[in-house]
Biopython code that builds the backbone (N, CA, C, O; Angstrom):
import numpy as np
from Bio.PDB.StructureBuilder import StructureBuilder

atoms = [
    (1, "MET", "N", (-22.770, 115.974, 45.702)),
    (1, "MET", "CA", (-24.033, 116.711, 46.265)),
    (1, "MET", "C", (-24.830, 115.515, 46.103)),
    (1, "MET", "O", (-24.902, 114.698, 45.185)),
    (2, "SER", "N", (-25.602, 115.649, 47.590)),
    (2, "SER", "CA", (-26.636, 114.222, 47.442)),
    (2, "SER", "C", (-27.981, 114.791, 46.758)),
    (2, "SER", "O", (-28.250, 115.962, 46.493)),
    (3, "SER", "N", (-28.658, 113.763, 46.574)),
    (3, "SER", "CA", (-29.906, 113.860, 45.849)),
    (3, "SER", "C", (-30.898, 114.577, 46.399)),
    (3, "SER", "O", (-31.713, 115.160, 45.684)),
    (4, "GLN", "N", (-30.954, 114.624, 47.854)),
    (4, "GLN", "CA", (-31.577, 115.717, 48.444)),
    (4, "GLN", "C", (-31.499, 117.015, 48.010)),
    (4, "GLN", "O", (-32.461, 117.666, 47.602)),
    (5, "ALA", "N", (-29.964, 117.537, 48.122)),
    (5, "ALA", "CA", (-29.523, 118.730, 47.957)),
    (5, "ALA", "C", (-29.800, 119.089, 46.297)),
    (5, "ALA", "O", (-30.111, 120.194, 45.853)),
    (6, "PHE", "N", (-29.622, 117.989, 45.619)),
    (6, "PHE", "CA", (-29.531, 118.580, 44.064)),
    (6, "PHE", "C", (-31.345, 118.822, 43.935)),
    (6, "PHE", "O", (-31.804, 119.813, 43.367)),
    (7, "THR", "N", (-32.126, 117.867, 44.489)),
    (7, "THR", "CA", (-33.555, 118.184, 44.315)),
    (7, "THR", "C", (-34.147, 119.567, 44.738)),
    (7, "THR", "O", (-34.966, 120.178, 44.052)),
    (8, "LEU", "N", (-33.627, 120.021, 45.992)),
    (8, "LEU", "CA", (-34.081, 121.088, 46.573)),
    (8, "LEU", "C", (-33.426, 122.527, 45.339)),
    (8, "LEU", "O", (-34.031, 123.548, 45.012)),
    (9, "ALA", "N", (-32.180, 122.115, 44.957)),
    (9, "ALA", "CA", (-31.447, 123.294, 44.262)),
    (9, "ALA", "C", (-32.569, 123.108, 42.764)),
    (9, "ALA", "O", (-32.973, 124.209, 42.390)),
    (10, "LEU", "N", (-32.940, 122.265, 42.157)),
    (10, "LEU", "CA", (-33.726, 121.993, 41.109)),
    (10, "LEU", "C", (-35.141, 122.788, 41.221)),
    (10, "LEU", "O", (-35.607, 123.452, 40.296)),
    (11, "VAL", "N", (-35.705, 122.633, 42.393)),
    (11, "VAL", "CA", (-37.161, 123.142, 42.641)),
    (11, "VAL", "C", (-36.768, 124.528, 42.960)),
    (11, "VAL", "O", (-37.520, 125.394, 42.515)),
    (12, "THR", "N", (-35.783, 124.898, 43.616)),
    (12, "THR", "CA", (-35.644, 126.301, 44.120)),
    (12, "THR", "C", (-35.381, 127.079, 42.465)),
    (12, "THR", "O", (-36.123, 127.990, 42.097)),
    (13, "GLY", "N", (-34.312, 126.596, 41.650)),
    (13, "GLY", "CA", (-34.248, 127.306, 40.396)),
    (13, "GLY", "C", (-35.461, 127.170, 39.604)),
    (13, "GLY", "O", (-35.540, 128.025, 38.722)),
    (14, "ALA", "N", (-36.411, 126.364, 39.657)),
    (14, "ALA", "CA", (-37.568, 126.345, 38.863)),
    (14, "ALA", "C", (-38.490, 127.547, 39.328)),
    (14, "ALA", "O", (-39.083, 128.335, 38.592)),
    (15, "GLY", "N", (-38.481, 127.515, 40.628)),
    (15, "GLY", "CA", (-39.231, 128.686, 41.446)),
    (15, "GLY", "C", (-38.877, 129.977, 41.138)),
    (15, "GLY", "O", (-39.742, 130.840, 40.991)),
    (16, "LEU", "N", (-37.672, 130.215, 41.022)),
    (16, "LEU", "CA", (-36.894, 131.437, 40.592)),
    (16, "LEU", "C", (-37.114, 131.565, 39.145)),
    (16, "LEU", "O", (-37.515, 132.666, 38.767)),
    (17, "LEU", "N", (-36.909, 130.550, 38.168)),
    (17, "LEU", "CA", (-37.250, 131.063, 37.061)),
    (17, "LEU", "C", (-38.659, 131.395, 36.836)),
    (17, "LEU", "O", (-38.878, 132.322, 36.057)),
    (18, "ALA", "N", (-39.593, 130.833, 37.349)),
    (18, "ALA", "CA", (-40.959, 131.204, 37.027)),
    (18, "ALA", "C", (-41.034, 132.720, 37.505)),
    (18, "ALA", "O", (-41.459, 133.632, 36.795)),
    (19, "ALA", "N", (-40.506, 132.883, 38.966)),
    (19, "ALA", "CA", (-40.487, 134.299, 39.312)),
    (19, "ALA", "C", (-39.954, 135.478, 38.290)),
    (19, "ALA", "O", (-40.355, 136.641, 38.235)),
    (20, "TRP", "N", (-38.944, 134.849, 37.503)),
    (20, "TRP", "CA", (-38.319, 135.683, 36.602)),
    (20, "TRP", "C", (-39.163, 135.910, 35.494)),
    (20, "TRP", "O", (-39.178, 136.983, 34.890)),
    (21, "ILE", "N", (-40.019, 134.725, 35.142)),
    (21, "ILE", "CA", (-40.787, 134.963, 33.642)),
    (21, "ILE", "C", (-41.989, 135.814, 34.198)),
    (21, "ILE", "O", (-42.428, 136.757, 33.539)),
    (22, "ILE", "N", (-42.414, 135.534, 35.187)),
    (22, "ILE", "CA", (-43.737, 136.288, 36.021)),
    (22, "ILE", "C", (-43.311, 138.019, 35.980)),
    (22, "ILE", "O", (-44.066, 138.822, 35.432)),
    (23, "ALA", "N", (-42.471, 138.296, 36.403)),
    (23, "ALA", "CA", (-42.018, 139.344, 36.534)),
    (23, "ALA", "C", (-41.647, 140.142, 35.156)),
    (23, "ALA", "O", (-42.350, 141.080, 34.781)),
    (24, "ARG", "N", (-40.498, 139.711, 34.426)),
    (24, "ARG", "CA", (-40.108, 139.845, 33.310)),
    (24, "ARG", "C", (-41.323, 140.244, 31.968)),
    (24, "ARG", "O", (-41.422, 141.225, 31.232)),
    (25, "HIS", "N", (-42.031, 139.129, 32.077)),
    (25, "HIS", "CA", (-43.167, 139.259, 30.797)),
    (25, "HIS", "C", (-44.715, 139.262, 31.582)),
    (25, "HIS", "O", (-45.611, 138.420, 31.639)),
    (26, "ALA", "N", (-44.566, 140.559, 32.117)),
    (26, "ALA", "CA", (-46.047, 140.579, 33.075)),
    (26, "ALA", "C", (-47.442, 140.437, 32.027)),
    (26, "ALA", "O", (-48.556, 140.033, 32.357)),
    (27, "GLY", "N", (-47.100, 140.794, 30.994)),
    (27, "GLY", "CA", (-48.448, 140.506, 30.029)),
    (27, "GLY", "C", (-48.605, 139.018, 29.802)),
    (27, "GLY", "O", (-49.699, 138.702, 29.335)),
    (28, "LEU", "N", (-47.859, 138.160, 30.003)),
    (28, "LEU", "CA", (-48.098, 136.473, 29.594)),
    (28, "LEU", "C", (-48.834, 135.949, 30.686)),
    (28, "LEU", "O", (-48.741, 136.278, 31.868)),
    (29, "GLY", "N", (-49.599, 135.070, 30.153)),
    (29, "GLY", "CA", (-50.500, 134.234, 31.221)),
    (29, "GLY", "C", (-51.912, 134.788, 31.264)),
    (29, "GLY", "O", (-52.204, 135.972, 31.091)),
    (30, "PRO", "N", (-52.783, 133.760, 31.522)),
    (30, "PRO", "CA", (-54.070, 134.062, 31.632)),
    (30, "PRO", "C", (-54.699, 135.109, 32.234)),
    (30, "PRO", "O", (-54.036, 135.546, 33.174)),
    (31, "ARG", "N", (-55.822, 135.726, 32.031)),
    (31, "ARG", "CA", (-56.221, 136.880, 32.709)),
    (31, "ARG", "C", (-57.640, 136.731, 33.463)),
    (31, "ARG", "O", (-58.153, 137.592, 34.177)),
    (32, "SER", "N", (-58.206, 135.368, 33.135)),
    (32, "SER", "CA", (-59.814, 135.112, 34.004)),
    (32, "SER", "C", (-59.291, 134.270, 34.679)),
    (32, "SER", "O", (-58.194, 133.752, 34.474)),
    (33, "LEU", "N", (-60.200, 134.011, 35.746)),
    (33, "LEU", "CA", (-60.284, 133.024, 36.622)),
    (33, "LEU", "C", (-60.223, 131.580, 36.191)),
    (33, "LEU", "O", (-59.422, 130.772, 36.661)),
    (34, "LEU", "N", (-61.057, 131.329, 35.332)),
    (34, "LEU", "CA", (-61.376, 130.072, 34.422)),
    (34, "LEU", "C", (-59.818, 129.826, 33.944)),
    (34, "LEU", "O", (-59.121, 129.014, 34.554)),
    (35, "TRP", "N", (-59.401, 130.434, 33.025)),
    (35, "TRP", "CA", (-58.209, 130.016, 32.597)),
    (35, "TRP", "C", (-56.814, 129.873, 33.106)),
    (35, "TRP", "O", (-55.803, 129.375, 32.613)),
    (36, "GLY", "N", (-57.114, 130.575, 34.462)),
    (36, "GLY", "CA", (-56.031, 130.528, 35.290)),
    (36, "GLY", "C", (-55.907, 129.057, 35.965)),
    (36, "GLY", "O", (-54.872, 128.410, 36.122)),
    (37, "ALA", "N", (-57.563, 128.609, 36.415)),
    (37, "ALA", "CA", (-57.670, 127.586, 37.160)),
    (37, "ALA", "C", (-57.293, 126.310, 36.166)),
    (37, "ALA", "O", (-56.734, 125.303, 36.600)),
    (38, "LEU", "N", (-57.741, 126.513, 34.525)),
    (38, "LEU", "CA", (-57.320, 125.398, 33.804)),
    (38, "LEU", "C", (-55.868, 125.158, 33.724)),
    (38, "LEU", "O", (-55.425, 124.010, 33.714)),
    (39, "ASN", "N", (-55.140, 126.158, 33.670)),
    (39, "ASN", "CA", (-53.525, 126.201, 33.765)),
    (39, "ASN", "C", (-53.132, 125.175, 34.907)),
    (39, "ASN", "O", (-52.530, 124.103, 34.848)),
    (40, "VAL", "N", (-53.701, 125.903, 36.004)),
    (40, "VAL", "CA", (-53.281, 125.023, 37.350)),
    (40, "VAL", "C", (-53.430, 123.319, 37.386)),
    (40, "VAL", "O", (-52.654, 122.464, 37.814)),
    (41, "ILE", "N", (-54.795, 123.210, 36.734)),
    (41, "ILE", "CA", (-55.221, 121.811, 36.610)),
    (41, "ILE", "C", (-54.462, 120.879, 35.702)),
    (41, "ILE", "O", (-54.353, 119.670, 35.909)),
    (42, "VAL", "N", (-53.870, 121.626, 34.533)),
    (42, "VAL", "CA", (-52.991, 121.161, 33.612)),
    (42, "VAL", "C", (-51.819, 120.752, 34.133)),
    (42, "VAL", "O", (-51.263, 119.660, 34.007)),
    (43, "ALA", "N", (-51.409, 121.932, 34.864)),
    (43, "ALA", "CA", (-49.689, 121.728, 35.275)),
    (43, "ALA", "C", (-49.988, 120.435, 36.365)),
    (43, "ALA", "O", (-49.304, 119.418, 36.252)),
    (44, "ILE", "N", (-50.902, 120.514, 37.280)),
    (44, "ILE", "CA", (-51.064, 119.037, 38.212)),
    (44, "ILE", "C", (-51.106, 118.010, 37.515)),
    (44, "ILE", "O", (-50.360, 117.092, 37.856)),
    (45, "VAL", "N", (-51.804, 117.863, 36.562)),
    (45, "VAL", "CA", (-51.920, 116.449, 35.561)),
    (45, "VAL", "C", (-50.597, 116.346, 35.093)),
    (45, "VAL", "O", (-50.079, 115.267, 35.379)),
    (46, "LEU", "N", (-49.872, 117.147, 34.450)),
    (46, "LEU", "CA", (-48.548, 116.711, 33.702)),
    (46, "LEU", "C", (-47.550, 116.488, 35.031)),
    (46, "LEU", "O", (-46.637, 115.663, 35.018)),
    (47, "LEU", "N", (-47.814, 117.228, 36.025)),
    (47, "LEU", "CA", (-46.533, 116.709, 37.371)),
    (47, "LEU", "C", (-46.988, 115.376, 37.604)),
    (47, "LEU", "O", (-46.125, 114.512, 37.763)),
    (48, "ARG", "N", (-48.408, 115.004, 37.660)),
    (48, "ARG", "CA", (-48.609, 113.621, 38.244)),
    (48, "ARG", "C", (-48.075, 112.409, 37.024)),
    (48, "ARG", "O", (-47.975, 111.202, 37.240)),
    (49, "LEU", "N", (-47.822, 113.010, 35.915)),
    (49, "LEU", "CA", (-47.678, 112.246, 34.886)),
    (49, "LEU", "C", (-46.137, 111.906, 34.645)),
    (49, "LEU", "O", (-45.800, 111.152, 33.733)),
    (50, "VAL", "N", (-45.269, 112.469, 35.462)),
    (50, "VAL", "CA", (-43.826, 112.671, 35.518)),
    (50, "VAL", "C", (-43.218, 111.148, 35.271)),
    (50, "VAL", "O", (-42.483, 110.821, 34.340)),
    (51, "PRO", "N", (-43.712, 110.290, 36.350)),
    (51, "PRO", "CA", (-43.138, 108.813, 36.124)),
    (51, "PRO", "C", (-43.363, 108.108, 34.707)),
    (51, "PRO", "O", (-42.493, 107.415, 34.179)),
    (52, "VAL", "N", (-44.622, 108.355, 34.143)),
    (52, "VAL", "CA", (-44.957, 108.047, 33.050)),
    (52, "VAL", "C", (-44.329, 108.301, 31.762)),
    (52, "VAL", "O", (-44.196, 107.461, 30.873)),
    (53, "GLU", "N", (-43.873, 109.760, 31.711)),
    (53, "GLU", "CA", (-43.073, 110.119, 30.766)),
    (53, "GLU", "C", (-41.459, 109.862, 30.930)),
    (53, "GLU", "O", (-40.629, 109.896, 30.021)),
    (54, "PHE", "N", (-41.223, 109.591, 32.340)),
    (54, "PHE", "CA", (-39.796, 108.998, 32.414)),
    (54, "PHE", "C", (-39.825, 107.533, 32.018)),
    (54, "PHE", "O", (-38.703, 107.163, 31.674)),
    (55, "ASP", "N", (-40.670, 106.658, 31.961)),
    (55, "ASP", "CA", (-40.720, 105.410, 31.713)),
    (55, "ASP", "C", (-40.680, 105.247, 29.657)),
    (55, "ASP", "O", (-40.110, 104.362, 29.019)),
    (56, "ALA", "N", (-41.344, 106.218, 29.201)),
    (56, "ALA", "CA", (-41.218, 106.475, 27.967)),
    (56, "ALA", "C", (-40.068, 106.906, 27.416)),
    (56, "ALA", "O", (-39.818, 106.540, 26.268)),
    (57, "ILE", "N", (-39.190, 107.723, 28.084)),
    (57, "ILE", "CA", (-38.179, 108.090, 27.691)),
    (57, "ILE", "C", (-36.918, 106.990, 27.886)),
    (57, "ILE", "O", (-35.917, 106.946, 27.171)),
    (58, "ARG", "N", (-37.181, 106.208, 28.910)),
    (58, "ARG", "CA", (-36.421, 104.924, 29.333)),
    (58, "ARG", "C", (-36.216, 104.118, 28.049)),
    (58, "ARG", "O", (-35.199, 103.641, 27.544)),
    (59, "ALA", "N", (-37.512, 104.114, 27.675)),
    (59, "ALA", "CA", (-37.720, 102.994, 26.273)),
    (59, "ALA", "C", (-36.911, 103.523, 25.137)),
    (59, "ALA", "O", (-36.517, 102.629, 24.388)),
    (60, "LEU", "N", (-36.551, 104.751, 24.801)),
    (60, "LEU", "CA", (-35.931, 105.286, 23.725)),
    (60, "LEU", "C", (-34.363, 104.927, 23.822)),
    (60, "LEU", "O", (-33.737, 104.864, 22.763)),
    (61, "HIS", "N", (-33.683, 104.683, 25.069)),
    (61, "HIS", "CA", (-32.312, 104.290, 25.330)),
    (61, "HIS", "C", (-31.230, 105.258, 24.795)),
    (61, "HIS", "O", (-30.186, 105.094, 24.164)),
    (62, "VAL", "N", (-31.981, 106.489, 25.366)),
    (62, "VAL", "CA", (-30.788, 107.871, 25.264)),
    (62, "VAL", "C", (-29.712, 107.643, 26.150)),
    (62, "VAL", "O", (-29.888, 107.403, 27.344)),
    (63, "PRO", "N", (-28.454, 107.718, 25.537)),
    (63, "PRO", "CA", (-27.314, 107.702, 26.214)),
    (63, "PRO", "C", (-27.062, 108.718, 27.653)),
    (63, "PRO", "O", (-26.347, 108.363, 28.589)),
    (64, "ALA", "N", (-27.733, 109.904, 27.604)),
    (64, "ALA", "CA", (-27.437, 110.771, 28.437)),
    (64, "ALA", "C", (-28.857, 110.841, 29.215)),
    (64, "ALA", "O", (-29.281, 111.977, 29.427)),
    (65, "LEU", "N", (-29.612, 109.778, 29.650)),
    (65, "LEU", "CA", (-30.712, 109.581, 30.146)),
    (65, "LEU", "C", (-30.992, 110.410, 31.280)),
    (65, "LEU", "O", (-32.029, 111.071, 31.217)),
    (66, "PRO", "N", (-30.323, 110.503, 32.242)),
    (66, "PRO", "CA", (-30.414, 111.257, 33.622)),
    (66, "PRO", "C", (-30.584, 112.650, 33.317)),
    (66, "PRO", "O", (-31.366, 113.309, 34.002)),
    (67, "PHE", "N", (-29.950, 113.177, 32.375)),
    (67, "PHE", "CA", (-29.777, 114.638, 31.895)),
    (67, "PHE", "C", (-31.124, 115.048, 31.182)),
    (67, "PHE", "O", (-31.573, 116.191, 31.260)),
    (68, "VAL", "N", (-31.674, 114.128, 30.550)),
    (68, "VAL", "CA", (-32.777, 114.413, 29.687)),
    (68, "VAL", "C", (-34.014, 114.299, 30.557)),
    (68, "VAL", "O", (-34.934, 115.094, 30.370)),
    (69, "GLU", "N", (-34.099, 113.380, 31.481)),
    (69, "GLU", "CA", (-35.207, 113.339, 32.367)),
    (69, "GLU", "C", (-35.044, 114.502, 33.410)),
    (69, "GLU", "O", (-36.120, 114.908, 33.849)),
    (70, "VAL", "N", (-33.991, 115.081, 33.865)),
    (70, "VAL", "CA", (-34.078, 115.873, 34.840)),
    (70, "VAL", "C", (-34.273, 117.535, 34.351)),
    (70, "VAL", "O", (-35.072, 118.361, 34.792)),
    (71, "PHE", "N", (-33.230, 117.690, 33.272)),
    (71, "PHE", "CA", (-33.474, 118.825, 32.416)),
    (71, "PHE", "C", (-34.243, 119.161, 31.286)),
    (71, "PHE", "O", (-34.270, 120.239, 30.692)),
    (72, "GLY", "N", (-34.956, 117.975, 31.017)),
    (72, "GLY", "CA", (-35.812, 118.142, 29.682)),
    (72, "GLY", "C", (-36.943, 117.779, 30.028)),
    (72, "GLY", "O", (-37.802, 118.017, 29.179)),
    (73, "VAL", "N", (-37.398, 117.150, 31.209)),
    (73, "VAL", "CA", (-38.696, 116.804, 31.456)),
    (73, "VAL", "C", (-39.349, 117.413, 32.663)),
    (73, "VAL", "O", (-40.461, 117.943, 32.688)),
    (74, "ALA", "N", (-38.515, 117.268, 33.649)),
    (74, "ALA", "CA", (-38.846, 117.752, 34.973)),
    (74, "ALA", "C", (-38.568, 119.240, 35.121)),
    (74, "ALA", "O", (-39.529, 119.947, 35.423)),
    (75, "LEU", "N", (-37.535, 119.731, 34.971)),
    (75, "LEU", "CA", (-37.313, 121.073, 35.101)),
    (75, "LEU", "C", (-38.496, 122.041, 34.146)),
    (75, "LEU", "O", (-38.919, 123.113, 34.579)),
    (76, "PRO", "N", (-38.830, 121.594, 33.106)),
    (76, "PRO", "CA", (-39.847, 122.512, 32.469)),
    (76, "PRO", "C", (-41.228, 122.315, 33.235)),
    (76, "PRO", "O", (-41.854, 123.336, 33.518)),
    (77, "LEU", "N", (-41.770, 121.020, 33.605)),
    (77, "LEU", "CA", (-42.799, 120.983, 34.207)),
    (77, "LEU", "C", (-42.734, 121.648, 35.546)),
    (77, "LEU", "O", (-43.713, 122.316, 35.877)),
    (78, "LEU", "N", (-41.882, 121.572, 36.229)),
    (78, "LEU", "CA", (-41.670, 122.484, 37.577)),
    (78, "LEU", "C", (-41.890, 123.682, 37.205)),
    (78, "LEU", "O", (-42.739, 124.235, 37.904)),
    (79, "VAL", "N", (-41.387, 124.423, 36.234)),
    (79, "VAL", "CA", (-41.339, 125.682, 35.833)),
    (79, "VAL", "C", (-42.760, 126.028, 35.729)),
    (79, "VAL", "O", (-43.353, 126.844, 36.435)),
    (80, "TYR", "N", (-43.319, 125.210, 34.621)),
    (80, "TYR", "CA", (-44.810, 125.420, 34.522)),
    (80, "TYR", "C", (-45.753, 125.546, 35.796)),
    (80, "TYR", "O", (-46.565, 126.396, 36.160)),
    (81, "GLY", "N", (-45.301, 124.341, 36.318)),
    (81, "GLY", "CA", (-46.211, 124.403, 37.726)),
    (81, "GLY", "C", (-46.244, 125.493, 38.393)),
    (81, "GLY", "O", (-47.371, 125.887, 38.692)),
    (82, "PHE", "N", (-44.973, 126.384, 38.869)),
    (82, "PHE", "CA", (-44.815, 127.451, 39.494)),
    (82, "PHE", "C", (-45.685, 128.451, 38.736)),
    (82, "PHE", "O", (-46.656, 128.978, 39.279)),
    (83, "LEU", "N", (-45.285, 128.738, 37.325)),
    (83, "LEU", "CA", (-45.928, 129.425, 36.447)),
    (83, "LEU", "C", (-47.262, 129.788, 36.688)),
    (83, "LEU", "O", (-47.772, 130.889, 36.899)),
    (84, "SER", "N", (-47.799, 128.486, 36.609)),
    (84, "SER", "CA", (-49.528, 128.601, 36.681)),
    (84, "SER", "C", (-49.928, 128.933, 38.217)),
    (84, "SER", "O", (-51.010, 129.484, 38.418)),
    (85, "GLY", "N", (-49.086, 128.613, 39.299)),
    (85, "GLY", "CA", (-49.590, 128.989, 40.481)),
    (85, "GLY", "C", (-49.430, 130.701, 40.701)),
    (85, "GLY", "O", (-50.262, 131.482, 41.164)),
    (86, "GLY", "N", (-48.220, 130.938, 40.257)),
    (86, "GLY", "CA", (-48.077, 132.417, 40.067)),
    (86, "GLY", "C", (-49.148, 133.372, 39.224)),
    (86, "GLY", "O", (-49.561, 134.481, 39.562)),
    (87, "TRP", "N", (-49.453, 132.663, 38.105)),
    (87, "TRP", "CA", (-50.695, 133.270, 37.410)),
    (87, "TRP", "C", (-52.019, 133.219, 38.067)),
    (87, "TRP", "O", (-52.872, 134.070, 37.814)),
    (88, "MET", "N", (-52.220, 132.264, 38.891)),
    (88, "MET", "CA", (-53.268, 132.323, 39.431)),
    (88, "MET", "C", (-53.412, 133.469, 40.741)),
    (88, "MET", "O", (-54.379, 134.194, 40.978)),
    (89, "THR", "N", (-52.060, 133.362, 41.524)),
    (89, "THR", "CA", (-52.040, 134.367, 42.425)),
    (89, "THR", "C", (-52.118, 135.745, 41.892)),
    (89, "THR", "O", (-52.851, 136.516, 42.512)),
    (90, "ARG", "N", (-51.464, 136.211, 40.806)),
    (90, "ARG", "CA", (-51.825, 137.485, 40.054)),
    (90, "ARG", "C", (-53.142, 137.595, 39.873)),
    (90, "ARG", "O", (-53.607, 138.718, 40.070)),
    (91, "ILE", "N", (-54.017, 136.576, 39.490)),
    (91, "ILE", "CA", (-55.486, 136.772, 39.117)),
    (91, "ILE", "C", (-56.253, 136.960, 40.345)),
    (91, "ILE", "O", (-57.223, 137.717, 40.342)),
    (92, "ALA", "N", (-55.839, 136.233, 41.554)),
    (92, "ALA", "CA", (-56.488, 136.642, 42.520)),
    (92, "ALA", "C", (-56.336, 137.840, 43.380)),
    (92, "ALA", "O", (-57.247, 138.328, 44.050)),
    (93, "LEU", "N", (-55.072, 138.294, 43.310)),
    (93, "LEU", "CA", (-54.993, 139.545, 43.676)),
    (93, "LEU", "C", (-55.577, 140.576, 42.996)),
    (93, "LEU", "O", (-55.952, 141.564, 43.627)),
    (94, "GLY", "N", (-55.741, 140.494, 41.585)),
    (94, "GLY", "CA", (-56.357, 141.391, 40.748)),
    (94, "GLY", "C", (-57.786, 141.674, 41.181)),
    (94, "GLY", "O", (-58.354, 142.765, 41.133)),
    (95, "LEU", "N", (-58.341, 140.367, 41.668)),
    (95, "LEU", "CA", (-59.862, 140.222, 42.033)),
    (95, "LEU", "C", (-60.164, 141.257, 43.283)),
    (95, "LEU", "O", (-61.176, 141.950, 43.387)),
    (96, "LEU", "N", (-58.925, 141.200, 44.319)),
    (96, "LEU", "CA", (-58.976, 141.598, 45.488)),
    (96, "LEU", "C", (-58.899, 143.237, 45.476)),
    (96, "LEU", "O", (-59.119, 143.926, 46.472)),
    (97, "ARG", "N", (-58.582, 143.699, 44.298)),
    (97, "ARG", "CA", (-58.281, 145.121, 44.250)),
    (97, "ARG", "C", (-59.696, 145.860, 43.896)),
    (97, "ARG", "O", (-60.603, 145.189, 43.404)),
    (98, "PRO", "N", (-59.865, 147.233, 44.151)),
    (98, "PRO", "CA", (-61.279, 147.708, 43.912)),
    (98, "PRO", "C", (-61.128, 148.377, 42.650)),
    (98, "PRO", "O", (-62.100, 148.912, 42.115)),
]
sb = StructureBuilder()
sb.init_structure("model")
sb.init_model(0)
sb.init_chain("A")
sb.init_seg("    ")
for serial, (resi, resn, name, xyz) in enumerate(atoms, 1):
    if name == "N":
        sb.init_residue(resn, " ", resi, " ")
    sb.init_atom(name, np.array(xyz, "f"), 0.0, 1.0, " ", f" {name:<3s}", serial, name[0])
structure = sb.get_structure()
């Protein structure tokens, strides 16, 4: 599998996991626009720090380093990024309803 295909599968899986969490746990997540925006900002900041986090993990000399980076750091951050976007979408749709 090429790295592009793996990346596509990882991002698609993260999006599907986030969609499942939003559908399964409808009460989970922020209810106000302020807290929704704060979650989106935190997700953006965390996703921008991924290379810094990978450098910190490489310093630990973990034997299974690529798996730790992908499934221990990147996947949870991607899921949180999609979750925060889904929560913000839910809040925006709730504001549109009369």
